[in-house]
N, C-alpha and C positions, 0 to 999 in steps of 0.2 A: 454594459450591454453584453460584452463577451461572456461574463460570468453567468448572466441570465440565460443566454443561448446555450452555453455549454451545460448548464444544470438542467435545462428543459429538454435539450435534444442531445447533441454530441459535441465533443471538442472539434471534430472535423467541420461541423457547421459553423462554429464560432471562428475557426481558422479561415474558412471560406468568406465569411462575412467581413472579416478584417483584411482579407486579401493577402494573408501570409502564405508563404510557400511551405513553411515548416510548423507543425502543430506544437513543437517544443517552444517556439517563440510565443505563441498564444498562451500556452500554459504558464510559462515562466513570468510573463510580463503583463498579461491582460486578464487572466482568470483568477479570481480571488479564491484561496483555499477556504472551504467551508468548515473544515475541522482538521486540526493537527493533533495526532495522538501522541501521548507521552512515549518516551523511549523505554520500551519494556524488554530490550534485548537481554539484560541481566536476568530478569525473572524467567524469560523463555529458556535461556540457557540452563538455569537451575531446574526447571521442569523436565527438560530433555535429559539432563544428568540423572535426575531421580527416576525417570522412566527407564533409562538404560540400566540403572542399578537393579530395579525390580525385575527386568527381563533377565539380566545376568544371574540374579539370585534364583530365579525360577529354573534356569538351565542347570545350575549347580545341584539342585534338589532332584533332578531327573524329571521335571515337569515339562 
C-alpha cells in the first residue's frame, strides 16, 4: 500500500498514511524500489576525465 501511495502521490502521503514521524522509515522499510540502476561511477569518472582532457587540450592550443 505504501508503495502505491508513494508512486501515485508523494512519500509524505505514504508516511502520513502509515503514521510514521520520519519519511526515511517509510522509504527504507515500506516503499519498494521500482528500479535500481547499475553502479556507473567508473564510467562517469572516465567521462569526466576525458572531458577535462579535452578542455585542457583546448586551452593549450589557445582556444
